C-alpha positions as CSV (number, residue, x, y, z in Angstrom):
1,D,30.8,-50.3,-33.7
2,K,32.6,-50.1,-37.1
3,A,30.6,-53.0,-38.4
4,V,27.3,-51.3,-37.7
5,L,28.5,-48.0,-39.2
6,A,29.6,-49.8,-42.3
7,R,26.2,-51.3,-43.0
8,L,24.1,-48.2,-42.3
9,V,21.9,-47.2,-45.2
10,K,20.2,-43.8,-45.8
11,A,16.4,-44.0,-45.5
12,P,14.6,-43.6,-48.9
13,N,12.4,-40.7,-47.7
14,A,15.1,-38.9,-45.8
15,N,15.4,-35.9,-48.1
16,P,14.6,-32.2,-47.6
17,E,11.7,-32.2,-50.0
18,T,9.9,-35.0,-48.1
19,F,10.3,-33.4,-44.7
20,R,9.3,-30.0,-46.1
21,H,6.1,-31.5,-47.4
22,R,5.4,-33.2,-44.1
23,L,5.9,-30.0,-42.2
24,E,3.6,-28.1,-44.5
25,T,0.9,-30.7,-43.9
26,Y,1.4,-30.6,-40.2
27,H,1.1,-26.8,-39.9
28,R,-2.0,-26.9,-42.1
29,V,-3.8,-29.6,-40.0
30,S,-2.6,-29.0,-36.4
31,P,-4.7,-25.8,-35.6
32,S,-8.0,-27.7,-36.3
33,V,-6.7,-30.8,-34.3
34,N,-5.7,-28.6,-31.3
35,A,-9.1,-26.8,-31.4
36,A,-10.9,-30.1,-31.4
37,Y,-9.0,-31.2,-28.3
38,S,-8.8,-27.8,-26.7
39,P,-10.0,-28.9,-23.2
40,F,-7.3,-31.6,-23.1
41,C,-4.6,-30.0,-25.3
42,F,-1.3,-29.0,-23.7
43,I,1.5,-27.4,-25.7
44,V,5.2,-28.2,-24.8
45,N,8.2,-26.4,-26.3
46,G,10.1,-29.1,-28.2
47,D,13.0,-26.8,-29.0
48,Q,14.9,-27.6,-25.8
49,P,17.0,-30.4,-24.4
50,F,15.4,-33.9,-24.2
51,G,15.4,-33.9,-20.4
52,D,13.5,-30.6,-20.2
53,V,10.9,-31.8,-22.7
54,C,10.5,-35.0,-20.7
55,S,10.2,-33.1,-17.4
56,A,7.4,-30.8,-18.9
57,V,5.5,-33.8,-20.2
58,M,5.7,-35.6,-16.9
59,K,4.5,-32.5,-15.1
60,I,1.4,-32.5,-17.3
61,T,0.7,-36.2,-17.0
62,N,1.0,-36.2,-13.2
63,R,-1.7,-33.6,-12.7
64,S,-4.9,-34.5,-10.9
65,K,-7.6,-35.9,-13.2
66,A,-10.3,-33.4,-14.3
67,Y,-13.8,-34.5,-15.2
68,F,-15.5,-32.7,-18.0
69,E,-18.7,-34.7,-18.2
70,P,-21.9,-32.6,-18.4
71,R,-24.1,-32.5,-15.3
72,T,-27.7,-31.4,-15.0
73,P,-28.2,-28.5,-12.6
74,R,-29.8,-29.2,-9.2
75,I,-30.5,-26.0,-7.4
76,I,-32.3,-25.2,-4.1
77,I,-33.4,-21.7,-3.4
78,C,-34.1,-20.9,0.2
79,G,-34.9,-17.8,2.2
80,Q,-37.7,-16.1,4.1
81,M,-41.1,-15.4,2.6
82,G,-41.0,-12.4,0.4
83,S,-37.3,-12.7,-0.4
84,G,-38.1,-13.6,-4.1
85,K,-37.6,-17.4,-4.2
86,S,-40.5,-18.1,-6.6
87,T,-39.6,-15.1,-8.9
88,Q,-36.0,-16.1,-9.3
89,A,-36.9,-19.8,-9.8
90,A,-39.3,-18.9,-12.5
91,L,-36.7,-16.7,-14.3
92,L,-34.0,-19.4,-14.1
93,S,-36.5,-22.1,-15.4
94,Q,-37.5,-19.9,-18.3
95,R,-34.0,-18.8,-19.2
96,Y,-32.2,-22.2,-18.9
97,A,-35.1,-24.7,-19.6
98,I,-34.9,-26.4,-16.3
99,A,-37.8,-27.7,-14.3
100,N,-39.4,-25.2,-11.8
101,V,-40.4,-27.2,-8.7
102,S,-42.6,-25.2,-6.3
103,C,-43.5,-27.1,-3.2
104,D,-46.6,-25.0,-2.4
105,E,-47.9,-25.6,-6.0
106,L,-47.2,-29.3,-5.8
107,L,-49.2,-29.6,-2.5
108,E,-52.1,-27.6,-4.0
109,Q,-52.2,-29.8,-7.1
110,E,-52.0,-33.0,-5.0
111,C,-55.0,-31.8,-2.9
112,K,-57.0,-31.1,-6.1
113,S,-56.2,-34.6,-7.6
114,Q,-58.2,-36.3,-4.8
115,T,-55.5,-39.1,-4.5
116,A,-55.0,-40.9,-1.2
117,L,-51.9,-38.7,-0.6
118,G,-53.8,-35.6,-1.5
119,V,-56.7,-36.4,0.8
120,A,-54.3,-36.9,3.7
121,I,-52.5,-33.6,3.0
122,K,-55.8,-31.7,2.7
123,A,-56.9,-33.0,6.1
124,F,-53.9,-31.3,7.7
125,I,-54.5,-28.1,5.7
126,D,-58.2,-27.9,6.7
127,R,-57.2,-28.2,10.4
128,Q,-54.4,-25.6,9.8
129,G,-52.0,-28.2,11.1
130,R,-48.4,-28.8,10.1
131,I,-48.1,-31.3,7.2
132,P,-45.7,-34.2,8.1
133,D,-42.3,-34.1,6.5
134,E,-42.7,-37.6,5.0
135,L,-45.9,-36.6,3.1
136,V,-44.2,-33.4,1.7
137,L,-41.1,-35.4,0.7
138,N,-43.3,-38.0,-1.1
139,V,-44.9,-35.2,-3.2
140,V,-41.5,-33.5,-4.0
141,E,-39.8,-36.9,-4.8
142,A,-42.6,-37.9,-7.2
143,R,-42.0,-34.6,-9.1
144,L,-38.2,-34.9,-9.2
145,N,-38.4,-38.4,-10.6
146,Q,-40.2,-37.2,-13.7
147,R,-38.4,-37.2,-17.0
148,D,-37.9,-33.4,-17.4
149,C,-36.2,-33.1,-14.0
150,Q,-33.9,-36.1,-14.8
151,A,-33.0,-34.8,-18.2
152,F,-32.7,-31.1,-17.8
153,G,-32.3,-30.5,-14.0
154,W,-34.4,-28.7,-11.5
155,V,-34.7,-25.7,-9.3
156,V,-36.6,-26.3,-6.0
157,H,-38.0,-23.7,-3.7
158,G,-40.3,-24.0,-0.7
159,F,-38.6,-27.2,0.3
160,P,-36.6,-28.1,2.4
161,K,-37.4,-25.6,5.2
162,S,-35.4,-27.1,8.0
163,G,-32.2,-29.2,8.5
164,I,-34.3,-32.3,9.1
165,Q,-36.1,-32.0,5.8
166,A,-32.8,-31.3,4.0
167,D,-31.3,-34.5,5.6
168,M,-34.4,-36.5,4.5
169,M,-34.0,-35.1,0.9
170,E,-30.3,-36.1,0.7
171,R,-31.0,-39.5,2.1
172,A,-33.5,-40.0,-0.6
173,G,-30.7,-39.3,-3.2
174,Y,-31.4,-35.7,-4.2
175,M,-28.2,-33.8,-3.6
176,P,-28.2,-30.2,-4.8
177,D,-25.3,-28.7,-6.8
178,R,-26.0,-25.2,-5.5
179,V,-27.9,-23.9,-2.5
180,I,-28.9,-20.3,-3.0
181,Y,-29.8,-18.2,0.1
182,L,-31.8,-15.0,-0.8
183,N,-31.1,-12.7,2.2
184,A,-33.4,-9.8,2.5
185,T,-34.1,-7.5,5.5
186,D,-37.4,-7.5,7.4
187,E,-38.2,-4.0,6.2
188,V,-37.8,-4.9,2.6
189,I,-39.9,-8.0,3.0
190,V,-42.7,-6.2,4.8
191,D,-42.8,-3.5,2.1
192,R,-43.0,-6.1,-0.7
193,L,-45.7,-8.3,0.9
194,S,-47.9,-5.5,2.2
195,N,-48.3,-4.0,-1.3
196,R,-49.6,-7.2,-2.8
197,R,-53.2,-7.2,-4.0
198,F,-55.6,-9.5,-5.9
199,D,-58.8,-9.3,-7.8
200,P,-61.5,-11.4,-6.2
201,V,-63.4,-11.7,-9.5
202,T,-60.7,-12.7,-11.9
203,G,-58.1,-13.9,-9.4
204,E,-55.4,-11.8,-11.0
205,R,-52.6,-10.7,-8.7
206,F,-51.0,-7.3,-8.6
207,H,-48.3,-5.4,-6.8
208,M,-48.9,-1.7,-6.1
209,K,-45.2,-0.8,-6.9
210,T,-43.8,-3.3,-9.4
211,K,-47.1,-4.5,-11.1
212,P,-49.8,-1.9,-10.5
213,P,-53.4,-2.5,-11.7
214,P,-54.6,-0.5,-14.7
215,Y,-55.8,3.0,-14.0
216,D,-59.4,4.2,-14.5
217,S,-60.9,0.7,-14.2
218,E,-63.4,-1.0,-11.9
219,M,-60.8,-3.6,-11.1
220,R,-58.8,-1.1,-9.1
221,T,-61.7,-0.3,-6.8
222,R,-62.4,-4.0,-5.9
223,L,-58.8,-5.1,-5.2
224,A,-58.3,-6.9,-1.9
225,M,-55.4,-7.8,0.4
226,Y,-54.6,-11.2,1.7
227,R,-55.0,-11.5,5.5
228,Q,-51.4,-12.8,5.9
229,D,-50.1,-9.7,4.1
230,Q,-50.9,-7.5,7.0
231,P,-47.6,-5.9,8.4
232,T,-48.2,-7.4,11.9
233,M,-48.9,-10.9,10.5
234,I,-45.8,-10.7,8.3
235,R,-43.5,-9.8,11.2
236,E,-44.8,-12.6,13.3
237,T,-44.3,-15.1,10.5
238,L,-40.8,-13.9,9.9
239,E,-39.9,-14.3,13.5
240,R,-41.2,-18.0,13.5
241,E,-39.4,-18.9,10.2
242,K,-36.1,-17.5,11.4
243,Y,-35.3,-20.5,13.6
244,Q,-36.0,-23.0,10.9
245,L,-34.0,-21.0,8.3
246,D,-31.0,-20.9,10.7
247,D,-31.2,-24.6,11.1
248,L,-31.3,-25.1,7.3
249,L,-28.3,-22.9,6.7
250,D,-26.3,-24.6,9.4
251,Y,-27.0,-28.0,7.8
252,Y,-25.7,-26.9,4.3
253,D,-23.0,-24.8,5.9
254,D,-20.2,-24.0,3.4
255,R,-22.4,-25.1,0.4
256,V,-24.6,-22.0,0.8
257,L,-24.2,-19.1,-1.6
258,E,-25.7,-16.0,0.0
259,I,-27.2,-13.4,-2.3
260,N,-28.3,-9.9,-1.4
261,A,-32.0,-10.0,-2.2
262,N,-32.7,-6.4,-1.3
263,E,-31.8,-5.4,-4.9
264,S,-34.1,-5.3,-7.9
265,V,-35.3,-8.5,-9.5
266,M,-32.9,-8.4,-12.5
267,T,-29.9,-7.5,-10.2
268,V,-30.6,-10.5,-8.0
269,L,-31.0,-12.7,-11.1
270,N,-27.6,-11.6,-12.3
271,L,-26.1,-12.4,-9.0
272,V,-27.8,-15.8,-8.9
273,E,-26.6,-16.6,-12.5
274,A,-23.0,-15.7,-11.5
275,S,-23.2,-18.4,-8.8
276,T,-25.1,-21.1,-10.7
277,V,-24.5,-20.8,-14.5
278,L,-21.7,-23.1,-15.8
279,P,-20.4,-24.2,-12.4
280,R,-18.1,-26.8,-13.9
281,E,-16.4,-24.3,-16.2
282,K,-15.9,-22.0,-13.3
283,K,-14.5,-24.8,-11.2
284,M,-12.1,-25.8,-14.0
285,R,-10.9,-22.2,-14.3
286,N,-10.2,-22.2,-10.6
287,M,-8.3,-25.6,-10.9
288,E,-6.2,-24.2,-13.7
289,D,-5.4,-21.1,-11.7
290,T,-4.4,-23.3,-8.8
291,R,-2.2,-25.4,-11.0
292,N,-0.5,-22.3,-12.4
293,R,0.2,-21.0,-8.9
294,K,1.7,-24.3,-7.9
295,E,3.9,-24.3,-10.9
296,D,5.1,-20.8,-10.2
297,K,5.9,-21.8,-6.6
298,M,7.9,-24.8,-7.9
299,D,9.9,-22.5,-10.3
300,N,10.5,-20.0,-7.5
301,A,11.7,-22.8,-5.3
302,T,14.1,-24.1,-8.0
303,A,15.5,-20.6,-8.5
304,A,15.9,-20.1,-4.8
305,A,17.8,-23.5,-4.6
306,V,20.3,-22.3,-7.4
307,D,20.8,-18.7,-6.2
308,P,22.8,-19.5,-3.0
309,V,25.3,-21.5,-5.0
310,T,25.8,-18.6,-7.4
311,I,26.0,-16.1,-4.6
312,A,28.6,-18.3,-2.8
313,A,30.7,-18.6,-5.9
314,A,30.6,-14.9,-6.5
315,T,31.6,-14.3,-2.8
316,V,34.5,-16.7,-3.1
317,T,35.6,-14.9,-6.3
318,T,35.3,-11.5,-4.7
319,T,37.3,-12.7,-1.7
320,A,40.0,-14.1,-3.9
321,D,40.2,-10.9,-5.9
322,A,40.5,-8.9,-2.6
323,T,43.3,-11.2,-1.4
324,N,45.2,-10.9,-4.6
325,A,44.9,-7.1,-4.5
326,T,46.1,-7.0,-0.9
327,T,49.1,-9.2,-1.7
328,T,50.0,-7.1,-4.7
329,T,49.8,-3.9,-2.7
330,A,52.0,-5.5,0.1
331,A,54.6,-6.6,-2.4
332,A,54.8,-3.2,-4.1
333,A,55.2,-1.5,-0.7
334,A,58.0,-3.9,0.3
335,A,59.8,-3.3,-3.0
336,A,59.5,0.5,-2.5
337,A,60.9,0.2,1.0
338,T,63.8,-1.9,-0.2
339,T,64.7,0.6,-2.9
340,T,64.6,3.4,-0.4
341,V,66.9,1.5,2.0
342,S,69.4,0.7,-0.8
343,A,69.6,4.3,-1.9
344,A,70.2,5.5,1.6
345,A,73.0,3.0,2.1
346,A,74.8,4.0,-1.1
347,A,74.6,7.7,-0.1
348,A,76.0,7.1,3.3
349,T,79.3,5.4,2.3
350,T,81.4,7.6,4.6
351,T,79.2,7.4,7.6
352,V,80.0,5.4,10.6
353,S,78.7,1.8,10.4
354,A,76.7,2.0,13.6
355,A,75.1,5.3,12.6
356,A,74.4,4.2,9.1
357,A,72.9,0.9,10.3
358,A,70.6,2.8,12.8
359,T,69.6,5.3,10.1
360,T,68.9,2.6,7.6
361,T,66.9,0.6,10.0
362,T,64.8,3.6,11.1
363,T,64.2,4.7,7.5
364,G,63.1,1.2,6.4
365,S,60.8,0.7,9.4
366,N,59.1,4.1,8.8
367,A,58.7,3.5,5.1
368,A,57.2,0.0,5.6
369,G,54.9,1.3,8.4
370,A,53.6,4.1,6.2
371,A,52.9,1.7,3.3
372,M,51.1,-1.0,5.3
373,T,50.0,0.1,8.7
374,D,48.0,-3.1,9.3
375,N,50.5,-5.6,8.0
376,D,53.1,-6.6,10.7
377,D,54.8,-9.1,8.4
378,N,56.2,-6.4,6.1
379,E,58.1,-4.9,9.1
380,D,59.7,-8.2,9.8
381,E,60.7,-8.5,6.1
382,V,62.3,-5.0,6.2
383,E,64.2,-5.9,9.4
384,E,65.5,-9.1,7.8
385,E,67.0,-7.1,4.9
386,D,69.1,-4.7,7.2
387,P,72.0,-7.2,7.9
388,K,72.9,-7.3,4.2
389,V,73.2,-3.5,4.2
390,V,75.5,-3.7,7.3
391,E,77.7,-6.3,5.6
392,E,78.1,-4.1,2.5
393,E,79.1,-1.2,4.7
394,E,81.6,-3.3,6.6
395,E,83.2,-4.4,3.3
396,E,83.5,-0.8,2.2
397,E,85.2,0.2,5.5
398,E,87.7,-2.7,5.1
399,E,88.5,-1.5,1.6
400,E,89.1,2.0,3.0
401,D,91.4,0.7,5.7
402,D,93.4,-1.3,3.1
403,D,93.8,1.9,1.1
404,E,95.0,3.8,4.1
405,E,97.6,1.1,4.9
406,E,98.9,1.2,1.4
């Protein structure tokens, strides 16, 4: 609109100095801003057409929502006795300041407290009977409701021991983030437990391989072994626990992270840490890798959609070039054949018309056939040119007759 163009006015700050100052400010501030929003910051190349920029922005905004809120760790360590559950739980609790919840210790403390629940539990222990799952769950639930477990997270071992107990725990609202299964062979477990000793005087515990008692002391002579640490007793207990453990692993199914517990303590700890430490960050890295793979597939699909068109265009161009080359070759061959026929006709001026016509026809046909063996149309063109030659020869004969008459 000419009226609009006539009343346009230049902006007061639209000058190179102002824009240069604004760009310097942006480049000075943008690194710190991007670093502050690093989990949510996406960089798009703005030096491209508007449609491409819009497409890149829409691709980012249409991604699935990611949650970065912090979550307290909730870990369950399961496995057969002697697999190292209490050791790994203590190391994780000490290293990451989370609550170490041992079911056996909780039951022992409850019995010593002489509460109604403790008295009921002690009655089953004295009769060497199985403690009901409801009583055990009440003890564990009371510990998980304490402030340190709610604030910093927890690692539980010794409970649950079966699929029924795991279902009761989840129904109570205690869902684990990670279920670590320490898998150790029976031979390793027997070797670990059969080497345990304790001092009946001080109550201190030792292990003849990993934590031996001090040499040249009276304590070493009075060390004793627990009755349940006899190799035969250990194997019987392992056989009984195997069925409950299989039921527990079937309940958690794909949530179980199996760790080889035959290794040393620190090696097993490193394996456990690799599966439990910063699970959200690891999950976000996996999500980012998945998004990148999807974007690569989309780019490959787009390239594959364009390539057939390009290939088809190149094929058409090649075919057209081949056709033009064939036509040019045919035209050149026909012109050469015509020249040969004309030369032969001029040389045979004194030859009989029938013989000259036959010779010319034969020469033209052979020349055309040698030039284009696969093109039958060229032979027809040569045959169509022969009558002209015959007419020329007839005219020459008539002129000779007139000369003779004169």
